[in-house]
C-alpha positions in Angstrom: 0.0 0.0 0.0 1.4 3.4 -1.0 1.6 6.0 1.7 3.1 9.5 1.9 3.4 11.1 5.3 4.5 14.7 5.6 5.9 16.5 8.7 7.8 19.6 9.6 5.3 22.4 9.0 4.7 25.2 11.4 4.7 29.0 12.0 7.8 30.9 11.0 8.7 34.6 10.6 9.5 36.0 7.2 13.1 35.3 6.3 13.0 32.1 8.4 13.5 28.5 7.4 11.7 25.2 7.6 12.5 21.7 6.5 9.6 19.4 5.4 9.9 15.7 5.4 7.9 13.1 3.5 8.3 9.5 4.5 7.0 7.2 1.8 6.2 3.5 1.6 5.0 1.0 -0.9 7.1 2.1 -3.8 10.7 2.9 -4.8 11.5 6.7 -4.8 13.8 6.6 -7.8 11.3 4.7 -10.0 8.5 7.3 -9.9 8.2 11.0 -10.1 7.9 12.6 -6.7 7.6 16.1 -5.5 6.1 18.8 -3.4 3.0 20.9 -4.0 1.2 23.6 -2.1 -2.3 25.0 -1.9 -3.2 28.3 -0.4 -6.8 29.2 0.6 -8.9 29.9 -2.4 -6.2 28.9 -4.8 -5.5 25.8 -6.9 -2.8 23.3 -5.9 0.5 24.2 -7.5 3.8 22.5 -8.0 6.8 23.6 -6.0 9.6 21.2 -6.6 10.0 17.7 -8.0 12.2 14.8 -9.3 11.4 12.8 -12.5 11.6 9.0 -12.3 15.2 7.9 -12.8 16.5 11.5 -13.0 18.8 13.1 -10.4 18.0 16.6 -11.6 15.4 18.6 -9.6 12.9 21.0 -11.0 11.4 24.1 -9.3 8.6 26.6 -9.8 10.1 30.0 -10.5 8.6 31.5 -7.3 10.9 29.3 -5.1 14.1 29.0 -7.2 17.1 29.9 -5.1 15.2 29.5 -1.8 13.8 26.0 -1.8 15.8 22.7 -2.2 14.2 19.3 -2.8 16.3 16.2 -1.9 15.7 12.6 -1.3 17.2 9.7 0.6 16.3 6.5 -1.2 17.6 4.4 1.7 15.2 6.1 4.1 12.4 6.4 1.5 12.1 10.0 2.4 11.8 13.2 0.4 12.7 16.6 1.9 12.0 20.2 1.1 14.4 22.7 2.6 12.7 26.1 2.6 14.8 29.2 3.2 14.1 32.9 3.2 10.4 32.2 3.6 7.9 34.8 2.5 4.2 35.4 3.6 3.1 34.3 0.1 4.7 30.9 0.8 1.9 30.3 3.4 -0.1 27.2 2.3 -0.7 23.5 3.0 2.2 21.6 1.6 1.7 18.2 0.1 4.1 15.4 -0.8 3.1 13.8 -4.1 3.9 10.9 -6.4 3.0 9.6 -9.8 -0.7 9.0 -10.2 0.1 5.4 -11.3 0.6 4.7 -7.6 -3.1 5.6 -7.1 -5.8 6.1 -6.0 -7.7 6.6 -9.2 -10.1 8.9 -7.5 -7.4 11.3 -6.2 -6.7 14.8 -7.3 -4.7 14.7 -10.6 -2.1 17.4 -11.3 0.2 17.1 -14.3 3.4 19.1 -13.7 6.9 18.8 -15.1 8.1 15.6 -13.5 5.0 13.4 -13.6 1.2 13.2 -13.8 0.8 13.4 -10.0 -2.1 11.7 -8.3 -0.8 10.1 -5.0 -0.9 12.5 -2.1 0.0 12.8 1.5 -2.3 14.4 4.1 -0.5 17.8 3.9 1.3 19.9 6.5 0.5 23.6 7.2 3.2 26.2 6.7 2.4 29.7 7.9 4.8 32.6 7.3 3.9 35.6 9.4 5.4 38.1 11.8 
Protein backbone atom coordinates (compact mmCIF):
# COMPACT_ATOMS: atom_id res chain seq x y z
CA UNK A 1 0.00 0.00 0.00
CA UNK A 2 1.36 3.39 -1.05
CA UNK A 3 1.64 6.00 1.71
CA UNK A 4 3.13 9.47 1.90
CA UNK A 5 3.35 11.14 5.33
CA UNK A 6 4.50 14.74 5.64
CA UNK A 7 5.87 16.51 8.69
CA UNK A 8 7.83 19.62 9.58
CA UNK A 9 5.33 22.39 8.96
CA UNK A 10 4.71 25.22 11.38
CA UNK A 11 4.69 28.95 12.00
CA UNK A 12 7.79 30.89 11.00
CA UNK A 13 8.66 34.56 10.61
CA UNK A 14 9.46 36.05 7.22
CA UNK A 15 13.06 35.27 6.31
CA UNK A 16 13.03 32.11 8.38
CA UNK A 17 13.51 28.48 7.38
CA UNK A 18 11.69 25.18 7.64
CA UNK A 19 12.48 21.66 6.52
CA UNK A 20 9.63 19.44 5.45
CA UNK A 21 9.94 15.65 5.37
CA UNK A 22 7.87 13.07 3.52
CA UNK A 23 8.25 9.46 4.54
CA UNK A 24 7.03 7.16 1.80
CA UNK A 25 6.22 3.48 1.64
CA UNK A 26 4.97 1.00 -0.91
CA UNK A 27 7.14 2.10 -3.84
CA UNK A 28 10.73 2.94 -4.83
CA UNK A 29 11.47 6.66 -4.76
CA UNK A 30 13.75 6.65 -7.79
CA UNK A 31 11.31 4.74 -9.99
CA UNK A 32 8.52 7.31 -9.94
CA UNK A 33 8.19 11.05 -10.14
CA UNK A 34 7.92 12.58 -6.66
CA UNK A 35 7.58 16.14 -5.52
CA UNK A 36 6.09 18.84 -3.35
CA UNK A 37 2.99 20.88 -4.04
CA UNK A 38 1.20 23.56 -2.09
CA UNK A 39 -2.29 24.97 -1.88
CA UNK A 40 -3.20 28.32 -0.38
CA UNK A 41 -6.78 29.19 0.64
CA UNK A 42 -8.89 29.94 -2.41
CA UNK A 43 -6.17 28.90 -4.84
CA UNK A 44 -5.45 25.82 -6.90
CA UNK A 45 -2.83 23.29 -5.94
CA UNK A 46 0.50 24.23 -7.52
CA UNK A 47 3.82 22.49 -8.02
CA UNK A 48 6.80 23.62 -5.97
CA UNK A 49 9.64 21.16 -6.64
CA UNK A 50 10.04 17.65 -8.00
CA UNK A 51 12.18 14.80 -9.32
CA UNK A 52 11.43 12.82 -12.46
CA UNK A 53 11.65 9.05 -12.34
CA UNK A 54 15.23 7.88 -12.80
CA UNK A 55 16.50 11.47 -12.96
CA UNK A 56 18.79 13.08 -10.37
CA UNK A 57 17.96 16.58 -11.57
CA UNK A 58 15.44 18.58 -9.61
CA UNK A 59 12.90 21.02 -10.95
CA UNK A 60 11.38 24.09 -9.34
CA UNK A 61 8.63 26.60 -9.77
CA UNK A 62 10.10 30.05 -10.52
CA UNK A 63 8.62 31.46 -7.32
CA UNK A 64 10.87 29.28 -5.14
CA UNK A 65 14.06 28.98 -7.19
CA UNK A 66 17.10 29.86 -5.10
CA UNK A 67 15.16 29.55 -1.85
CA UNK A 68 13.83 25.97 -1.76
CA UNK A 69 15.76 22.73 -2.25
CA UNK A 70 14.24 19.30 -2.79
CA UNK A 71 16.26 16.23 -1.90
CA UNK A 72 15.65 12.55 -1.31
CA UNK A 73 17.19 9.71 0.64
CA UNK A 74 16.30 6.50 -1.18
CA UNK A 75 17.59 4.35 1.70
CA UNK A 76 15.19 6.09 4.08
CA UNK A 77 12.37 6.35 1.51
CA UNK A 78 12.15 10.04 2.39
CA UNK A 79 11.79 13.22 0.36
CA UNK A 80 12.74 16.57 1.88
CA UNK A 81 11.99 20.19 1.11
CA UNK A 82 14.37 22.72 2.62
CA UNK A 83 12.73 26.13 2.58
CA UNK A 84 14.85 29.22 3.24
CA UNK A 85 14.08 32.92 3.17
CA UNK A 86 10.39 32.21 3.57
CA UNK A 87 7.87 34.85 2.54
CA UNK A 88 4.25 35.41 3.59
CA UNK A 89 3.14 34.29 0.12
CA UNK A 90 4.65 30.86 0.83
CA UNK A 91 1.87 30.29 3.37
CA UNK A 92 -0.07 27.19 2.30
CA UNK A 93 -0.70 23.54 2.98
CA UNK A 94 2.24 21.62 1.55
CA UNK A 95 1.66 18.19 0.07
CA UNK A 96 4.05 15.44 -0.81
CA UNK A 97 3.08 13.82 -4.10
CA UNK A 98 3.93 10.93 -6.37
CA UNK A 99 3.02 9.61 -9.81
CA UNK A 100 -0.69 8.96 -10.23
CA UNK A 101 0.08 5.40 -11.35
CA UNK A 102 0.55 4.74 -7.64
CA UNK A 103 -3.13 5.59 -7.11
CA UNK A 104 -5.81 6.09 -6.01
CA UNK A 105 -7.70 6.58 -9.24
CA UNK A 106 -10.11 8.93 -7.52
CA UNK A 107 -7.44 11.29 -6.21
CA UNK A 108 -6.65 14.84 -7.31
CA UNK A 109 -4.70 14.75 -10.58
CA UNK A 110 -2.11 17.43 -11.30
CA UNK A 111 0.20 17.06 -14.31
CA UNK A 112 3.42 19.05 -13.66
CA UNK A 113 6.94 18.81 -15.09
CA UNK A 114 8.07 15.57 -13.46
CA UNK A 115 4.95 13.40 -13.65
CA UNK A 116 1.22 13.22 -13.79
CA UNK A 117 0.82 13.43 -10.01
CA UNK A 118 -2.05 11.67 -8.28
CA UNK A 119 -0.84 10.08 -5.03
CA UNK A 120 -0.88 12.51 -2.11
CA UNK A 121 -0.01 12.83 1.54
CA UNK A 122 -2.34 14.45 4.06
CA UNK A 123 -0.50 17.77 3.93
CA UNK A 124 1.33 19.93 6.46
CA UNK A 125 0.55 23.58 7.17
CA UNK A 126 3.22 26.21 6.65
CA UNK A 127 2.44 29.71 7.89
CA UNK A 128 4.83 32.60 7.34
CA UNK A 129 3.88 35.59 9.44
CA UNK A 130 5.37 38.13 11.80
